N, C-alpha and C positions, 0 to 999 in steps of 0.2 A: 240808744247807741251805746251813751253811758250804761246803764244796767247789761248792756249783751256784754263791755268789758269785763265788770265786773263775774259774769256768768263764763265769758270764757277763761279765763285765768281761775277759775274755781273747777272749770274742766282741766287746768294743766293746759292750754293752749297756749297761754301768754304770760308774760308773767305782770308784775305791778305796776307798769310804767303805762303812764295814759296820757292823752294829747289833750292839747287845750279846746277844751268846745264852745262855739259861737253859737250861736241864737239870732236867726235874722229875721227880722219884721217889715210889715210896709209900716210906710211912715202915717199912715192913714189906721193904720190898725195894730199899736205895740205897746202895748201893757206888759208884756215880761221886759223888753228893753226898758218903760218907765219905773217898773219896779226895781229891776237891777240899779238903776244907775240913780235912784234911790234909795238904796240900800236893802229894798224891803224882802221879807221871804213870801208874801205872799200879793199878786198882783190885783189891783183895782180892776174892776170892768172898766174898758173902755168907752166912750161916748162914742157916738154918730161912727163908728165902727166903719172904713171905707177903703176899698184898695178892686182893683181888676184880679188882682191874684185869688180868690176863694178862697183855695189853700189856705193861705194866710189869714182870713176876715174869720178869727176866731178873737170875738172882744172879752172874754173871761176864759180863762184854758182851767180845766179838771185840774191838770197835774202843775200848774205852775210853781207850784214848790218845789219840786223833781227837777223843773228845769234848770231853776234859779238856783237848785243847792248842785250841779251839776257843773253849773258856768264857774260858781264861786271856786268849788272844789277842785275842777282843774285847770283853775287862773286863768278862765275866758272870757270872754266878753259877750254883750248884744249891743246890735248894731239896726238900727232903722234903715229902709231905701224908698226911693219915692216912685208911685208908678212908671215914670218917665225911666228912672234908671234900671228898672226890672224889664219893663216893655224893650229897653234900648240892645240892652245883655241879653233877652234873648236874642233877637237877633245877631248881635255880635257871636253870638256862642253857634248859632246855627250858618254862620257864613264861615267858621274859623274852622269848627268840628263838624261839619253837617248836620248837628242834632238839633231837633224843633223842640226844645226842652220846654216846661211848663214857667210861669215865672215865676214861679216858688222855686223853684231849681236857679232859675235865674239871679234871683234878687242873690245869691251868693256871691256873684262876681261884682258888683260893686262895695258889696257888703268888703269881699277882700282889698279892692282898691283903697277900699277908706283905710281899712287896718294897714296897708304896705305903706299911704300916706303919710299917715300917725306914726308909723313906727312902731307901732306892735305886731306887725308883721314881718321878717326880713325874709329877703329874695330869697336867698340859701334855706328857707323851710322848706318842709314835705309838708301840702297841703290837700285835705279831701274836699271837693265842696259835694255835695249830694244833689243829686237833681228826684224828683218824685213824680214827677208826671210829666204828659205831652204837650206843648203846646197846641195841639190839635184844637185843643176841649175848649180853645182861647180865643179862635179865628178872629171873633168881633172888636178881641184888644189892641187890634192889628190893622185895624182899617183907616187909622188916621194916618 
């Protein structure tokens, strides 16, 4: 998305204003969160990576520095959430919106709640949460 904003500006579609970017990872596999918190430009491989959200199970991202650069350039941050939080949020989003989103997308909701609780995000700000897939791929994660 960060690269897309630059491309849209070059085409004259938008101005130079940019949103704060936030990356959300599962607590069991959070190399970008850890690198961001440690002030690193490159993320170390995350040992024994585990999460029910397979799309978030990326122990060593190839574009780690691009993500970290965008977070810092935008004044954004990185947040980790537990598997219980992202599964519960999948259910909450489904109940409220009728969308069976993937746990990867649902992870954004508890992250947003954390950021609102610590004052990083105010209730009057406009927020976009991205959902990248369907919960249908994760039916086994909801059997508990």
